[in-house]
C-alpha positions as CSV (number, residue, x, y, z in Angstrom):
1,X,68.5,-164.7,32.0
2,X,66.5,-167.2,34.0
3,X,65.3,-166.8,37.6
4,X,63.8,-169.6,39.6
5,X,61.0,-168.5,42.0
6,X,60.6,-170.9,45.1
7,X,57.5,-171.4,47.1
8,X,58.7,-169.3,50.0
9,X,59.3,-165.6,50.9
10,X,62.6,-165.4,49.0
11,X,60.6,-165.3,45.6
12,X,60.0,-161.6,45.8
13,X,63.6,-160.8,46.5
14,X,64.9,-163.2,43.7
15,X,62.6,-161.6,41.3
16,X,63.7,-158.0,42.2
17,X,67.4,-158.9,42.1
18,X,67.1,-160.7,38.8
19,X,65.3,-157.6,37.3
20,X,68.0,-155.4,38.6
21,X,70.7,-157.5,37.0
22,X,68.8,-157.7,33.7
23,X,68.4,-153.8,33.8
24,X,72.2,-153.5,34.2
25,X,73.3,-156.0,31.7
26,X,70.5,-156.1,29.1
27,X,68.8,-159.1,27.6
28,X,65.6,-161.0,28.3
29,X,64.2,-162.2,31.6
30,X,62.3,-165.4,32.1
31,X,61.0,-166.7,35.5
32,X,60.5,-170.4,36.4
33,X,58.0,-170.8,39.2
34,X,58.2,-173.8,41.6
35,X,54.3,-174.3,41.7
36,X,52.0,-176.1,39.2
37,X,50.4,-174.0,36.5
38,X,46.7,-172.9,36.9
39,X,44.8,-169.8,36.2
40,X,44.8,-168.7,39.8
41,X,48.5,-169.5,40.3
42,X,49.5,-167.6,37.2
43,X,47.6,-164.6,38.3
44,X,49.3,-164.8,41.8
45,X,52.7,-164.9,40.5
46,X,52.1,-162.3,37.8
47,X,50.8,-160.0,40.7
48,X,54.0,-160.6,42.5
49,X,56.2,-159.7,39.6
50,X,54.2,-156.6,38.9
51,X,54.5,-155.6,42.5
52,X,58.3,-155.5,42.0
53,X,57.9,-153.1,39.1
54,X,59.3,-155.6,36.4
55,X,57.8,-154.7,33.2
56,X,59.1,-157.1,30.6
57,X,59.2,-160.9,31.5
58,X,58.0,-164.4,30.5
59,X,56.6,-166.8,33.1
60,X,57.1,-170.6,33.0
61,X,56.2,-173.4,35.5
62,X,58.3,-176.3,36.9
63,X,57.2,-179.7,36.0
64,X,58.6,-182.6,38.0
65,X,61.8,-182.4,40.0
66,X,63.0,-178.8,40.5
67,X,66.7,-179.3,39.6
68,X,65.8,-181.1,36.5
69,X,63.1,-178.5,35.5
70,X,65.6,-175.7,36.0
71,X,68.4,-177.4,34.0
72,X,65.8,-178.1,31.1
73,X,64.6,-174.6,31.1
74,X,68.0,-173.2,31.0
75,X,68.7,-175.4,27.9
76,X,65.4,-174.7,26.2
77,X,65.6,-170.9,26.7
78,X,69.3,-170.7,25.9
79,X,69.9,-168.9,29.2
80,X,73.3,-167.2,29.7
81,X,72.7,-167.0,33.6
82,X,70.4,-168.7,36.1
83,X,69.6,-166.8,39.3
84,X,68.7,-168.8,42.4
85,X,68.0,-168.2,46.0
86,X,69.6,-169.8,49.1
87,X,68.8,-173.6,49.8
88,X,66.1,-174.5,52.4
89,X,67.4,-175.5,55.8
90,X,65.3,-178.8,55.5
91,X,63.4,-180.5,52.6
92,X,60.4,-178.6,51.7
93,X,58.0,-178.6,48.7
94,X,58.9,-176.0,46.0
95,X,62.2,-175.0,47.5
96,X,65.7,-176.0,46.4
97,X,68.0,-178.0,48.6
98,X,71.7,-177.9,49.1
99,X,71.9,-181.0,47.1
100,X,69.9,-179.5,44.2
101,X,72.3,-176.4,44.1
102,X,75.4,-178.7,44.1
103,X,73.9,-180.6,41.2
104,X,72.9,-177.5,39.2
105,X,76.3,-176.0,39.8
106,X,77.9,-179.0,38.0
107,X,75.3,-179.6,35.2
108,X,73.9,-176.2,34.1
109,X,75.2,-175.2,30.6
110,X,75.5,-171.6,31.8
111,X,76.6,-169.4,34.7
112,X,74.7,-169.7,38.0
113,X,74.3,-166.9,40.5
114,X,73.2,-167.8,44.0
115,X,71.6,-164.9,46.0
116,X,72.1,-164.8,49.7
117,X,69.5,-165.0,52.4
118,X,69.6,-161.1,52.7
119,X,70.9,-158.6,50.3
120,X,70.8,-154.9,51.0
121,X,69.9,-152.9,47.8
122,X,72.3,-150.1,48.6
123,X,75.3,-152.3,48.7
124,X,74.6,-155.1,46.2
125,X,77.5,-155.8,43.9
126,X,79.5,-152.9,45.2
127,X,82.4,-154.9,46.5
128,X,83.4,-157.7,44.2
129,X,85.9,-160.6,44.5
130,X,86.9,-163.0,41.7
131,X,89.2,-165.9,41.8
132,X,90.8,-166.7,38.3
133,X,92.7,-169.2,36.4
134,X,95.0,-168.2,33.5
135,X,92.6,-169.3,30.7
136,X,89.9,-167.8,28.3
137,X,87.1,-168.7,30.7
138,X,88.5,-166.5,33.3
139,X,89.0,-163.6,30.9
140,X,85.3,-164.0,29.8
141,X,84.3,-163.9,33.5
142,X,86.2,-160.7,34.1
143,X,84.6,-159.0,31.0
144,X,81.3,-159.9,32.7
145,X,82.3,-158.6,36.2
146,X,83.9,-155.4,34.6
147,X,80.6,-154.6,32.9
148,X,78.8,-155.2,36.1
149,X,81.2,-153.1,38.1
150,X,80.9,-150.2,35.8
151,X,77.1,-150.2,35.7
152,X,76.8,-150.8,39.3
153,X,79.4,-148.1,40.2
154,X,81.3,-150.7,42.2
155,X,83.7,-149.6,44.8
156,X,86.3,-152.2,44.3
157,X,87.1,-155.4,42.3
158,X,89.5,-157.8,44.0
159,X,91.1,-160.4,41.6
160,X,92.4,-163.5,43.3
161,X,94.7,-166.3,42.5
162,X,94.0,-169.2,44.9
163,X,96.9,-171.6,45.2
164,X,94.9,-174.7,44.4
165,X,91.5,-173.5,43.2
166,X,90.6,-176.8,41.3
167,X,92.3,-179.2,43.7
168,X,95.1,-180.4,41.3
169,X,97.8,-180.3,43.9
170,X,96.1,-181.7,46.9
171,X,96.2,-180.9,50.7
172,X,99.7,-182.5,50.9
173,X,101.3,-179.8,48.8
174,X,103.9,-177.9,50.8
175,X,102.4,-174.5,50.0
176,X,99.0,-175.6,51.3
177,X,100.5,-176.0,54.7
178,X,100.2,-172.7,56.6
179,X,103.6,-173.4,58.2
180,X,105.4,-173.7,54.9
181,X,106.0,-170.0,54.4
182,X,109.0,-170.4,52.0
183,X,107.1,-172.4,49.6
184,X,104.1,-170.1,49.6
185,X,106.0,-166.9,49.5
186,X,107.9,-168.1,46.5
187,X,104.6,-169.0,44.7
188,X,103.0,-165.8,45.8
189,X,105.8,-163.6,44.4
190,X,105.6,-165.4,41.0
191,X,101.8,-165.1,40.9
192,X,101.6,-161.5,41.5
193,X,104.1,-161.0,38.7
194,X,102.0,-163.3,36.3
195,X,98.8,-161.6,37.3
196,X,100.0,-158.2,36.2
197,X,100.9,-159.7,32.8
198,X,97.6,-161.5,32.4
199,X,95.5,-158.7,33.5
200,X,96.5,-156.0,31.1
201,X,93.0,-155.6,29.9
202,X,91.4,-152.3,28.7
203,X,88.2,-153.3,30.6
204,X,90.0,-152.8,33.8
205,X,90.9,-149.2,33.2
206,X,89.4,-146.7,35.5
207,X,88.2,-149.5,37.9
208,X,89.6,-149.8,41.5
209,X,91.3,-153.2,41.1
210,X,93.4,-155.0,43.6
211,X,95.3,-158.4,43.1
212,X,95.9,-160.9,45.7
213,X,97.7,-164.4,45.7
214,X,96.2,-166.4,48.6
215,X,96.5,-169.8,50.1
216,X,93.6,-172.2,49.6
217,X,92.2,-175.3,48.2
218,X,89.0,-175.7,46.0
219,X,87.6,-172.3,46.8
220,X,88.2,-172.2,50.6
221,X,90.7,-169.3,50.4
222,X,88.5,-167.4,48.1
223,X,85.6,-167.8,50.5
224,X,87.6,-166.7,53.5
225,X,88.9,-163.6,51.6
226,X,85.4,-162.7,50.6
227,X,84.3,-162.9,54.2
228,X,87.2,-161.0,55.3
229,X,86.6,-158.0,53.1
230,X,82.8,-158.2,53.4
231,X,82.3,-158.7,49.6
232,X,78.8,-158.5,48.0
233,X,79.7,-161.0,45.3
234,X,82.3,-163.8,44.9
235,X,82.9,-165.1,41.4
236,X,84.5,-168.3,40.6
237,X,85.3,-169.9,37.2
238,X,83.2,-173.3,37.0
239,X,85.4,-176.2,36.2
240,X,84.2,-179.4,34.3
241,X,81.5,-181.6,36.0
242,X,83.8,-184.3,37.1
243,X,86.4,-181.9,38.8
244,X,87.1,-182.7,42.5
245,X,86.5,-178.9,43.0
246,X,82.7,-179.6,43.4
247,X,82.9,-182.2,46.3
248,X,85.3,-179.9,48.2
249,X,83.5,-176.6,47.5
250,X,80.1,-177.8,48.5
251,X,81.4,-178.7,52.0
252,X,83.0,-176.4,54.4
253,X,83.6,-173.4,52.0
254,X,79.9,-173.3,50.9
255,X,78.8,-173.6,54.5
256,X,80.9,-170.6,55.3
257,X,79.5,-168.6,52.5
258,X,75.8,-169.4,53.4
259,X,76.7,-168.1,57.0
260,X,77.7,-164.6,55.5
261,X,74.0,-164.0,54.4
262,X,75.0,-161.1,52.3
263,X,77.4,-162.3,49.7
264,X,76.3,-163.7,46.3
265,X,78.1,-166.4,44.6
266,X,78.6,-166.4,40.9
267,X,79.8,-169.7,39.3
268,X,80.8,-168.7,35.8
269,X,80.6,-170.9,32.9
270,X,82.0,-169.7,29.5
271,X,79.3,-170.9,27.1
272,X,81.6,-170.8,24.1
273,X,83.7,-173.2,26.0
274,X,80.8,-175.3,27.1
275,X,79.8,-175.8,23.4
276,X,83.2,-177.0,22.5
């Protein structure tokens, strides 16, 4: 796991949340700090990490553009997950911008977890929502979420099928029209049947799981659902780099998610698929 520490107050929270996740899921923890390396800076960052009671970690320093440094570090360290904080409201030194996050979401070889502006320790990752496709990447994502849900003692895992998650059908499709109830209801009925068949997984046993088939295009429906149920984490399977999903999602849906301020975003990338 790789966590990026920006030059702002969010660094302590990101370090603490990354350590919590690493404790739950196991593995090694590396930190990439936005500032340049020096004896004084290394001691300052080390002091911050020690104050969060993290006991086993490696510290690295970003060189050059932040997004490129994070991407290169994720590749070099063979990270399976990159943990990032929210974007800056304006361009500032040592802090990721909205554009940086959109680029990293597309190009990272692994999953990306975006932490919100504020996360309450007592409720983190207790109410989870995940939009799925009928593919092996979504199965891998559900395995990850089930492990997290069990170890975090999550209250509920909501599994969603959004009508047009990757934007294949487009806004002109009848079922994307809120007034086209007959088209949508026909699709919803079939999806709930298919989901029950697809989700006959042993990992779901003894978890409080709900299934929903929702309207939506490129993550919009999933974000609205997560907002409505006050989810602490929304997980989406990451499509390929050139998917139209990215330009749509990092518009209004992403804006709405940032406004929630308490819902993390996981863009899950199956590394076995990425290598292929």
